[in-house]
Every structure is written in structure tokens, then in C-alpha cells.
DRENVEXMAR-319220 format. One record per residue: residue in one letter; x, y, z of N, C-alpha, C in turn. Coordinates in steps of 0.02 Angstrom, whole numbers, plus 50000, padded with zeros to 5 digits. Each point is the difference from the previous one (the first is absolute). Layout:
! DRENVEXMAR-319220
AXYZXYZXYZ ...
END
This chain:
! DRENVEXMAR-319220
X608735430457124499434996150047499535002049983 X499574998049980499175004249976499684999650092 X499595007249987499815000350076499324996349987 X499844998950091499394994750009499435002749990 X499524996549955499335001949986499584999750046 X499285001049998499545001250038499904992550043 X500064995049976499874993350020500524998050053 X500675001049978500354999550039500445003550036 X499685005450010500175007150039499704993650088 X499204997749987499414997850024500354996550055 X500594993849970500144994550022500745002150057 X500185006049973500775001650018499745004150054 X499505003949996499885007250038499484998950061 X499494994049982499474998550048499944994850030 X500464993749934499534991650038500605001750036 X500814998349957500634997450023499975002050075 X500085006050001500375000950087499704999850036 X500195002250060499924996250067499834991150012 X499714999550043500164991350035499684996549954 X499904991950028499994996549938498975000350009 X499665000650066499325000449992499825006249998 X500225006149973499995006349954499904998549950 X500394996349976499994997749915499414995249993 X499954996550038499394998049963499395003450032 X499845003650052499445005749979500025001849947 X500635004149986500105002949932499514996749946 X500384994749998499654994249928499245001949990 X499894996150092499295001449994499365005149989 X500405006050018499655007250008500135002149921 X500455001249990500265003649939500144997449912 X500094992650004500104995749951499664997949957 X500044996849942499214992449986500294997149964 X500774994350022500314998249995500234993950059 X500124990650012500044997250031500895004350063 X500184996250041500425000050042500564999849973 X500104994849968500504996349995500715007149976 X499925000249929500565007549991500495003650059 X499425001750028499895004950056500354997150061 X500124995550015500084997050063500774997549966 X500174996249950500804998249953500265011649995 X499875003149978500035009749989500155001550084 X499584998850064499905002950040501054995350035 X500154992149974500434999650034500625003249975 X500044997549909500285004449964500465008750002 X499215002850020500475005850022500375001150058 X499904994950066500345000250073500605003149926 X500244994849996500504997749960500395005249949 X499625000849946500455004449960499355007950008 X499675002250025499565005650012499565000549942 X499535003850015499685003049947500175007349936 X500474999649971500325004149968499584997049951 X500055001149930499674998349942500564994349958 X500725000950033500534992649959499794995950048 X500194998850052499804994150087499294999049996 X499345004749982499364994750006499944995849934 X500215004849938499744997149918500534994350011 X500604997050026500514993149995499474994850013 X499565001250046499694993350007499404998049943 X499875005049973499584999349921500444997449945 X500685001450005500385000149956500324992050007 X499764998650044500204994050051499644993549944 X499405002750034499394994549969499974999249898 X500055006550013500244998949904500454998849985 X500504997550039500494998449979499974990249994 X499734998050055500094995950026499344996449947 X499515002849979499454998549958500324997049956 X500455002749935500454994949966500224993749978 X500464999350045500074992249995499304995050009 X499505004450049499214996450020499744997749909 X500115005449974499665000549928500304994749964 X500694998050010500274996449949500054993050006 X499834997850086499634994250005499414996849973 X499465006649979499374998149989500084998049922 X500565005549965500014999149922500364993850000 X500374996450026500324992750004499374995150015 X499915002650032499514993050045499264999249930 X499695007549988499674996649929500084995649945 X500565004649981500484998149934500665000349989 X500355002749991500694996550021500555005250041 X500564999749988500485004250025500245007449952 X499854999949941500075004649944499215001550028 X499594999350020499355005950007500135001050080 X500104998650041500345002750070500455006249970 X500354999349977500785004449983499685005750004 X499435000049928499855005849960499385001550044 X499494997250032499565002250051500385003950068 X500644998950013500285004450066500115005049956 X500655000449944500185006649945499315003750034 X499354998149956499395004149994499925004950085 X499994995350043499955003150069500305002550026 X500605000249998500365003849986500185007349995 X499955001849950499855005449957499375003049966 X499554995050014499275005250007499745005450055 X499955006549959500025005950032499645001250044 X499314995950015499255001650035500514996850073 X500194993749983500374998650056500525001050043 X500665003149953500435002750026499895007050035 X499375004449968499675004650037499594997150090 X499794996250018499684999850026500564995350072 X500774998849964500694998250035500095003250020 X499525009249989500555004450030499565004050047 X499624996650037499195003550022500044996350077 X500065004250041499965000150061499184996250028 X499654995149959499504998750014499954990549992 X499404997450004500024994149994499914995449929 X500125005249965499854995749930500604994449973 X500405001550014500494996349992500004995050048 X499984999950040499764990750029499544997249978 X499565006549995499164994549942500414995149966 X500175005749941500344996949937500344992150041 X500535001350017500494994050007499564995850066 X499794998450031499244994950040499714996749957 X499645004649958499604997049940500564995549924 X500385002449983500714998049982499994991850038 X500174998550042500204995550039499464995249998 X499285004150031499654992949988499744999149975 X500255001249931499714999749941500414992149977 X500845003250012500374994949969499824993350049 X499804999650054499994994750037499064997050001 X499845003849972499075000249967500224993149926 X500575004549958500004994049952500334993349988 X500505002150059500394994450035499274994750020 X499855000950075499514995250010499384995249936 X499955006449953499534995249942500514994149962 X500565001249995500604995849977500014994150044 X500095000750068500484994750041499424998950039 X499425002950007499454997750049500254998050077 X500585004149993500344997550103499635005950056 X500094999350051499614999150038500525006150030 X500564999849990500465005950014499855006249949 X499904998049929499995006349985499395002050006 X499454999250005499354999850012499945006050074 X500434995950047500135005750066500645005249975 X500455001549947500325004649996499275005849961 X499584997749979499545003149948499735002250040 X499774999550071499254998450019500325006750065 X500925000650023500335004050047500175004849931 X500145000849975500405008649953499235001449983 X499244997849990499375001749992499695005150044 X500024996150072500095004250073500505004649966 X500195001350011500705004649975499835006949983 X499784996849952499875007249934499475003450005 X499204995250034499675003250032499985006750064 X500584994550039500155005950039500435005749970 X500135002249955500505004449952499615004649996 X499454998349976499335003549922499714995149998 X499235004349982499254997849998499824996449939 X500355003949957500064997249949500274993749954 X500464997650044500214992549993499564994150005 X499345001450039499574996550010499684998249931 X500035003249933499804997949908500394995950017 X500725000249988500414993949974500034994150045 X499975000650073500024993650030499424996050002 X499405007449997499194997549988500034991849940 X500265003949936500244998049942500204991849997 X500714999450053500434997049995499444992250042 X499705002650057499834995350040499414996949972 X499645002949964499464996349977500274995349918 X500475002050000500454996249911500144990250074 X500415003850042500144993150036499744996650012 X499295004750037499264992850035499794995349912 X500265004749965499634995949930500414995649991 X500615003349983500694996649943500084992150056 X500175001350064500154994350051499554996650038 X499375001749973499424995450042500164993750028 X500394995249959500024995250023500464999350077 X500495007449997500235000650072499805005050022 X499294996850047499655006050045500114997550044 X500234997350031500194997850077500635005950015 X500525002449946500445006749992499955004149998 X499575002049941499615005749973499655003950058 X499444995550008499445003050048500415003550058 X500284997250028500275005350078500385003749979 X500425000949933500335005849974499695005550013 X499644999349927499695003849989499515004550051 X499714994550039499595001350053500365007050072 X500694996750001500545006850028500045005450001 X500014999549899500225006049983499265007549999 X499194993649994499625004349995499935003050106 X500304995750016499745002550063500185004749996 X500855002049990500535008050002499375005249984 X499804999449923499575004749978499315000550040 X499714996150057499635002650026500065001550057 X500725000250034500125002750054500325007849995 X499945001249919500235006149978499285003350000 X499534998349970499215005450037500015005350034 X500024999650053499795004250073500715006849976 X500654997449988500445005649979499755003949928 X499634998049939499755001149961499315004550011 X499694996150051499395002650007500365009550026 X500414999750051500135004550053500585004749947 X500044998649942500475006449970499765001349911 X499314998450010499465001349973499965008949999 X500465002849934499575007550002500135002349940 X499215001949956499945003549972500745005849958 X500155002650025500595003350004500614996649962 X500054998050037500474995349965500114996749899 X499384997849997499684999549933499735004149973 X499825003850016499455003149961500125004949917 X500914999550019500005000949940499944996949958 X500104994550010500244994249928499435003449937 X499344998250029499504998049970499755009749973 X500345005150003500215005849956499844998849952 X500484994749959500244999549931499694995349993 X499914996949920499654996449965500244992850014 X499574993850026500224991449992500444997749930 X499855004549945500144997949949500875003250024 X500165007950001500525002349992500554997150055 X499774998650053500194996050039500214994450005 X499794996949954500374992049963500495002349947 X499895006349965500515001149938500635002850041 X499825004250057500705001550035500284994750017 X499874994750034500124993150028500524996649933 X499554998949950500575000049966500494999349951 X499965008550004500825004049978500125001350073 X499944998650042500415000050050500334994350017 X499794993949994500294991650007500505001249927 X500065003049975500404999449919500555005550023 X499855007350047500475003350009499905006050046 X499744995750053500145000050061499315007850016 X500305003850080499315005050002500385005750013 X500714998649961500075007250000499765008249953 X500005004850045499925004349986499174999850020 X499684995450028499264999850007499955002450058 X500275000950040499995002750080499875005750003 X499825005649964499665008249995499674998049958 X499634992949976499205002449951500475002849928 X500334998149970500474999249934499464995049987 X499855001449940499724992249950500454996349991 X499944992749995500544994249976500205002049924 X500484994450009500525004949927499824993849962 X499734998049921499454996450012500914996849936 X500245005349951500075000349967501034997050041 X500064998750056500544996450022499714993249991 X499384998950034500034991349999499894999549927 X499995001849947499764994049934500534996549950 X500595001350021500494994749988500074995050050 X499825003250090500044991250044499064997949963 X499615001450007499334998549954500024992849950 X500515004949961499894994949940500404993050020 X500595002050032500614996250014499574992550045 X499745001250050499394996450043499464995949953 X499835003849950499424996449960500514992949974 X500375003949958500554995749945500154993550047 X500085002350087500314994850047499604994449982 X499125000450002499564997650021499814995749907 X500295000949980499614998849913500714996050011 X500755000850019500284995649981500074991850046 X499574999850058500024995350045499284997249957 X499695004450005499184996349951500254994749941 X500715002849941499894997549958500704996649987 X500435001450057500774997050007499964996350044 X499815000250040499954995750077499914994550001 X500234995150037499904992350020499155001850023 X499804990450014499595003950040499994999450071 X500714999850044500105001350051499985008850014 X500465002849942500125005050010499115004749988 X499644998749959499185000349990499815000250083 X499954995350025499604996850051500475006650083 X500775001149973500005005450049499775006749986 X499894998149952500135010950004499224999349984 X499454995549982499485002050012499725001950068 X500284994950049499984998850057500265009450042 X500345002249988500565006750035499325002749968 X499825001149918499435008949969499254996350039 X500104994050027499294999750029500045001850065 X500334998350047500285003850058500035008249993 X500445001449959500045007749998499295004449955 X499624996749962499365003049991499704997750050 X499924993350014499344999750056499955003950058 X500725003850018500085004350048499575008249991 X500154999149929499695010049989499184996949977 X499884994749992498954998249974500095000350073 X499924996550075499975002450042499875004050027 X500525005250001500105007450029499315002949955 X499755000749936499675001949930499224997350052 X500014994750004499374996550031499715005850075 X500614998450029499775002950065499705008350014 X500415003949932500025008149981499234997849984 X499674997049955499594999549952499434998250073 X500054995950033499735000750090499785005450028 X500485005049981499925004550057500705003050041 X500414995350005500795000650033500344999949965 X500045008549956500385000049962500755002450019 X500634997450002500554999550012500495000249933 X499825001449969500645000449936500325002249967 X500684999050038500675005250010500634994849958 X500225005549977500624996049972500264996250056 X500365002350050500254996550054499664993750046 X499245001550005499694993850023500134994349952 X500094999649948499874994749949500794998049971 X500374998850050500585001449989500144991150021 X499604998550032500064991449984499844994349934 X499615008149963500194992949932500425001349967 X500645005250007500535002849957500564994749989 X500114994950068500534994849982499634995049946 X499274998550028500224992449933499775004649928 X499655006150018500155000849937500734998149939 X500395003950036500674999949992500434994849981 X499884995350056500154990450002499414997249919 X499635001449972499784998449951500205002249940 X500095008249992500645001849967500504995949999 X500235000650050500834995949984499894993749973 X499754993750004499574994549990500215001449922 X499585004650000499765000949891500615001449967 X500775002550056500355002649970500524996249992 X499914992050029500574997350019499474995549956 X499644997849957499654996549956500454996049977 X499874994250005500604991749978499815001649908 X499865000449967499685001949950500435007849956 X500105004950033500345006650003500335001150035 X500434997150023500535001850017500465006049992 X500295003349935500315004249990499455005249989 X499794999249959499215006750026499805003750026 X499974993150062499585001050077500575005450058 X500794997049978500575002750033500015006249996 X499815002549943500415004949951499285006750032 X499344996149993499375006150027500175000350077 X500024994850023500195001450089500665005049984 X500554998249978500305004550008499985008149984 X499684998949953499905007549975499495004250058 X499614995350056499585003050032500295002850073 X500114993749983500835002550078500215006649983 X500594998949945500155005450001499615008049977 X499254998949990499745005849979499905002650072 X499644994150062499985002050068500445003150044 X500644997250011500685003950015500145006049964 X499884999349968500305007249957499535006350041 X499284997849990499295003350022500125001750049 X500154994050047500295000850093500365006750004 X500894998649950500425004850003499775008849988 X499604999349966499465008849961499705001050039 X499464997050051499845000350067500575005750046 X500474994650011500415002950065500305007949943 X499895000649964500275005849975499635004849979 X499194998250032499545003649943499635002850050 X500175004550055499555005350045499304996749990 X499685002649952499284998250001499634993650021 X500604996349984499494991949987500284999150079 X500315004050054500194998450064499415001850033 X499894996550078499855003350042500055008050017 X499525002550016500315009349996500325003050085 X500345003149974500555001750012499875002250066 X499684998750062499795003150041500395002450053 X500414998350006500915003050025500255005149967 X500005000349957500165007849986499555005849973 X499324998549985499505003250022500025002650060 X499884997450061500045000050068500625006650036 X500854997649940500165004050012499925008550005 X499824998849939499795007249939499715005950061 X499444993850011499555004650040500395003750083 X500474995550024500285000050053499634999550064 X500215003050062499835002250056499175004650021 X499434997950017499475006249992500565008750019 X499745005049977500145006650005499375004150023 X499544998649986499525003249997499234996050000 X499724999950053499254996349979499814998149939 X500214992249963499855000449933499364994849990 X499824995049975499634996249933500334996649956 X500194994550016500244995949919499484998049979 X499955001549939499454995249975500154995249936 X500004992649998500014995549940499524994350025 X499914995849926499844994750011499854994650059 X499404997150003499934996750066500564994550012 X500154996849931500414995850034500655001250025 X499975008149994500845002050007500035002050071 X499635001650044500025003250061500264996250049 X500014993450006500404996850047500815000649980 X500194999649950500714999949991500145008849978 X499815004749992500215005750026499915002650087 X499534997750015500034998750087500894995250024 X499974994049980500424994750007500905005849997 X499965001849945500625003149976499825005950027 X499735006150037500215004250021499984998450079 X499975007850033500094997950078499334999150030 X499884996350064499374996350020499675006250040 X500275008449983499335001850024499394999749940 X500094998549950499675000449944499274993750032 X499385003849955499214995650036499825001849935 X499594993749986499364999449941499615002850024 X499595003849956499275003950052499364996949951 X499284998950025499744999049967499405004049983 X499995006250048499495001950025500125008850012 X499765003650001500025007150039500075005549956 X500495002350043500235008049981500685000050019 X500805000549943500404998550031500325007649963 X500495003150078500465006549995500554999449949 X500105001649931500575000349958500025008049967 X500784998550009500045005349917500494996949983 X500064994949974500184998849944499804991249974 X499915000649937499774993349992500494995949936 X500244995550016500454996049956499754995349961 X500045001049929499154995549948500644994549972 X499964993350040500244994049907499434998249967 X500364999849934499385001649944500264994649945 X499974999749960499874995849927500305004149934 X499945008050013500065002849953500065011150033 X500245001449950500465005250038499475006049938 X499474997049975499745005249952499445004250068 X500015008050007499915002949995499585000150104 X499475003250025499905002450048499534994450029 X500264994250029499254995150046499325001149982 X499464998249981499415002650015499634998350062 X499775005350015500144998950082500205001550088 X500565001549951500515002650055500035006750029 X499815000250075499865003450054500345008549961 X499565004650000499945006949997500655002750016 X500355007249973500635000150054500664998049981 X499974992849996500544996450005500514999749939 X500615004849972500285000949949500294993549993 X500274996849938500654996750017500845001549981 X500314998850056500605002150005500594996349978 X500034995549989500344994649950499884992549981 X500294998849981499564993949943500694997649991 X500184989750005500294995050014499804993649941 X500095000249939499874993449982500524992050034 X499594996050024500384995449994499764993449969 X500164999749951499924993149928499385002049992 X499484997350034499324998849983499565004150033 X500285000650051499645006150049500335007350001 X499555005150012500215008250022499645000550055 X500675005150048499975002150068499625009149990 X499584998050018499795009750001499925002850073 X500435006149996499725000750076499735005749975 X499585002050051499425005650008499905003150071 X500055008949978500095002650098499595005449983 X499695000150057499415005050003500575007450059 X499675003450008500335008550021499994998750077 X499574996350013499634999650075499804990750014 X499974998050062499804995950032499234997649959 X499694994649993499345001649949499804991350039 X499215002350019499744992050017499644996849961 X500174995349969499714995049919499704995850028 X499364998249997499554993449987500224995049973 X499884995150026500624994449980499654997049917 X499195002850019499624997449936500395004049927 X500135006350018500315001449934500495000049960 X500644998750060500354995049980500134994549961 X499524993650037499734994049950499775001649928 X499885005149994499645000249953500205006549947 X500855001450013500465003049959500214995349946 X500125001349933499824998049925500994997550020 X500234993849994500734999050001499964993049974 X499684998549965500044995749948500054993150025 X499724997750047499824994650042499455000650003 X499624993350006499424997850027500135002750075 X500104998050034499935001550072500305005750045 X499845003550038500785002350020500044999550077 X500265001050034500335000050040500395005950049 X499965001850047500375007050055500594994550058 X500695000850001500395002050049500045006050025 X499795002650064500145005750027500384999450044 X500575005350011500435002350036500045007249996 X500684998550076500225007550006500545001450037 X500195006850023500965000050027499924994250065 X500425000149988500404996850093499895005150051 X500094998750048500055005150066500375002150010 X500175009450000500585002249983500145002249931 X499635000149946500294996949937499675006749970 X499945003149937500095006649957498844998350037 
END
């Protein structure tokens, strides 16, 4: 079982523990998402605990439930054959599997947006009040799971208002109720606004982040959690197969299949376009996981293409190749530590309890996991001078003495953990080291963080 990463530690250690009121306060004060996932995770944790298996199993349940809903969309828009292929694509997509193993709200976001999409396409066909009401309910829940559901829900709402304008007495109240839920979240959004939560996003080019998103949609965020570059070569074959699916439905699909694929593509690309427009207007939140509401609609378009009535054998073969590739890649990831979340548990076990006053120097997003897996005496520091005789450095490289390391600290041990290296530096006596000196040590990461701790009382 992979260790918790930074955001998961916040869920397990900061938001979920305590009573229900504490959880709601933590969501308002330290999160940047609506409360629905945390409400569910709080109750789930009371039954199954806050360990990796117990807490992540909730997201795994959401991920598994998305598969049959995706089947229903494919069947509704095209055929039973399309539904089966769409379900298979969703079941083995590396990005969806990655977030079905994460103790955060993303698997719930995908499930609710997928369910909302299903009743959206049903409402377009049946024009029934029941389907509209279910679309409204699931859309409202999607908004309560993640703010980026707004883009998918907004497109669907406008589409319904135009396509079912003759049913305005049923459509307007439904869309209005969803809008009320969105407006009710505004005070929470205002309370959660914190530049520190999103400031890191704009550190890279917008075009680079869209490229990373397209790669992640095809092969997941594997290896990207410690700022590794996207692995475009792994995404080449899935990208070619996806384009082939669109070509098949355009050339060999029936009118119904082309219409269904066009609807799905419009929704998927529409989410991306709206997020891009928001970024250009100054609200830049473009990052792979925030664009997840676009992934299932794109998979639906591909599934319909592979199921095109005029290319059954070729489409089935291409779909089989894509599913086999993704399945093999999913297995490969489980066997390749460099494509997984960093093994913070092993790192902290190697660190052990503090025997001397020390500082653990790591990258910014690793500080909370390190503190989580270490003794709770550890504390993150931001300023001032810290007494230490030992400095433990987590870095990407084993080459040379880190530029900026305080003087009179010498390496005494070095251990390689897949992509990371843990190097221990010791001094002959305790020294007072200013925080800014440690912050500027060259470790191979953009921003350093420091976890400082000391021996237990009565210890050495």
C-alpha cells in the first residue's frame, strides 16, 4: 500500500479526526473544496479508520461505481456495445484508477459528474420531469463535492435550457435549484480563499499544464507527485488510439453515434475551454485533477467511436488494444516505485526517532507526510533559528555536497529510495541555524520545507 501523499495527509490528520463540528471547521479553514466528501469520509473513518486502506477504500468504492454509470451513458447515447466499451475504458483508465486510490474528493467528483451526465442525456431524450429532477439532484451534489463541477454542470444547464425550452416549467425550477446550491457555496468559497493553496499552480506555463493534463488523461499522474516531468512517450499510443476512435465515428458511425460522440466531446472540451477562459481572466486553476469532469465525457466519445456500426471489427480491435495497454500499464505502475507516490513510510522508518536535535530538509509538499509518519513531536518551522546537530536531506540526486549546506556539517550516511536519496549530515556540536539558510539549500526541488524535532524527554 502506497504511503499518503501531502493532500491525503491533510484529510487523514487535519480534517477527519475529531467530532463533526471540528471537521466542518477544518474544511472551512484549511481546505479549498466543498464539504460533501469530508462529511462522507468522516463517517467512513469512524467505521474503517484513517489508515491508508480504510480511508482510501471510500474513493475506491466511488471509482468502482463510476463504471456501470459510464456504461449507461454509452448505451443511452449510442448502443449497448458502446456502453460496454465505455465501461471498459473507464475501468482501466490510469488517471481514474490513480484517483480511486486517493483519500480526496476527486473520485466522488467523477462519480457525481458522470451520474449527472447520464440523467442529462436521458432528459434530452425523454424530456421527463423525473430525469430532470435527478439531473438537478446529482448536479447539486457534484457542486458540493468539488467547485470544478461547476463547468460541467453549467454547460449541461445551458444545454437543457435551450434544448428543452418548450418544457420551461420543468427546466427552470430544476436549473434554479442547482443555481441556488451553487450560490449557497459562495460564503464557503470566500472563507477558503487562500493564495497559498493555489499559488504554486501559476509557477508553470499554462500551455505546459494543459499538456500535462492531456498526458495524465491518457496515462495518469504516475510519477508526477514529486514534480517529475510528464511521460509523453507512455501517452503516445493511447493518444493515437483515441484519435482513431474519433475518426471511426466520423467516417463509419451512424447518425445517432455521431450525434452522441459529438455531445460527449462538446461537454469534455467545453469544460477545458471554460477553465482556460477562467485562467485567461485571472482565475488560473488549471491542473490535471481539476479538469477531471472532462475525462469521462471524452472516454464516452472514444467508446462510441470504437463501437461505430460501420467498423465493428476494427473498432473492437482498437478498443481491445487500448484496454490491454492501459491494463498492462496499470500493472506496470504497481511494480515500478518511480511511478508511484513516494514511500514516506520507509523514509521515516529509516530516519527513526530523533536521537539529537535535528532538521529534516525536504520539498514543500513532503513536509506534512514526513511529520505524519514521524513522531508527533515533529513540528514544521517557518522562521527564526533552530538548534540542530543533525540535518537529514531528502533530495533527487546523490551527486555532490548540496550547495548552501551549513558549514561544519558532514555526510555520514546515504540511502537511495527509488527516486529519492536520504543523506544524513552531522556536526560535532549543536548549532543554531537560521531557517532561511536551510530554505535555500539546493536539493533539486523548487521550494524547501523543514521539519524539526528533538529527542523525547529522557532520551539521548
